[in-house]
N, C-alpha and C positions, 0 to 999 in steps of 0.2 A: 083653477091649479097647482101644481103638481106638487105633490110629495117630497121635499129636500130635504132628508136627515142631518142631522146640523151637528153628528159625532163623526163627519166627514167633511171629505175633500172634491175637489171638482174641480175638472180639467172644461178646455173652450171647444174638445170635440165631442162634452156629453159621459166620458165616463167617471164612474166616483173611485176613491180612496178610501179605505180606515184601514187606519195604522193597528194592527192587532197586537195582544201584551206582547210574542216573544218577538215583536219586533217586527214579523213580516207585516207584506202589507196587500188586502183583498182587494178588490179590480172585480168590478162592471160594469153596468151602463147607468144612466140613470133613468128613471121613470121617466122623463119630458122625451128621454133619445123611442122608448120603448115605442111608448106611446103616437110616436112619429110615424115609425116603421110600421107599425103593425103588430098583426098574429107572424110570430115571431115560425119556422117552417126547418129551418137550421142554423145548426151553431160549431163551430172549429174554433178550441180551444187552445191555447202554444201548448205542448209539451215538455212533461214534467223531466226538470234535469233544462230545458234550453235555456238560450238567454237571451234577456232585452235588450233591446239600445231603448236609451228616454226618444220622445216621436215619434216611432219605426209599428209599421203596422203589425200585429203582435195576438189580430183575433180578426174569429170575420164572423156577424151574426146577419143570418137571408130570411127576408119576412116574403109575407106572399106582396107587397110590394117592392120590397128593392135589396138588395144585400148590401151591407155598411164594413167596414175595419170599422176595426176594435184597434184605439192605437194606445201605447206604454208608458203610462207617464211618468214611468220613472228606471231605470236600466237596473238589470238583476238577475238572478237565477231565480224562475219561474220554482218552488217548492208543491206545489197544488195546482192541480185544472180542477175544472165542474166536471169530470166526464158522464154525469148524468144527464148534461143538457144535453148529451149529441139523441139520446130515446125522449128524453121531455124537453127542445125547447120551448116550449112552450111557459114553463119555470118560469123566466125572463119575465113576460108578461106580469104571470101572475104575480109574481111578489121578486122585483127589482133589487130592491135593497140587502135582503135574504138572499133565500132557497135559488135563487137567480145567476148569484155570484159568478164571475168567468172562470177567474187565478188565487193565487197568492202569490207572493212574490217577493224574495231578498234580496233588498235594495241596497244599488253603486250607491252611496249618497245620500243625497235629497232630493222626491219630488223637487221640480221646478216649475211656477206658473201658475198655481191650483188659487181658488177661489173657497172659499166659506161659504156658505151654504146662501147670506147672502145676500153675497156676489152674482153668487150667482141666479139663485132668485131672478136678482137684476140683468139677466143676460138672457135666461128662460122669457122673461117680460119684454125685453128687447128686441126678439125675435118673433114675436107671434102680432108684433103691430106692425 
């Protein structure tokens, strides 16, 4: 069973969203997603200052098995990108909910169609049967 922290929300495409004290959102991929992908070899995060559109691909995570797009759960401006992942993509495997975050965004409006941890667990369970 994957670790699914209750302090954040989740998307059907396996991104997590955590609201920060300053109103920005931190985005990453879930433990379940990194387990499916395997060992990360390359990660491309959106540029700081770029504008994201909800639902569009905005980052790429590449593993020894496959490359996968990461989708923006909300529109807004990228205020910080985790540049350290370029040199250490395995951080996403080791700590997907901590140091393995991908980027932070100043949202335009509220994220749509997000699940709480229980709903995400149900999604993960339904996919693995």
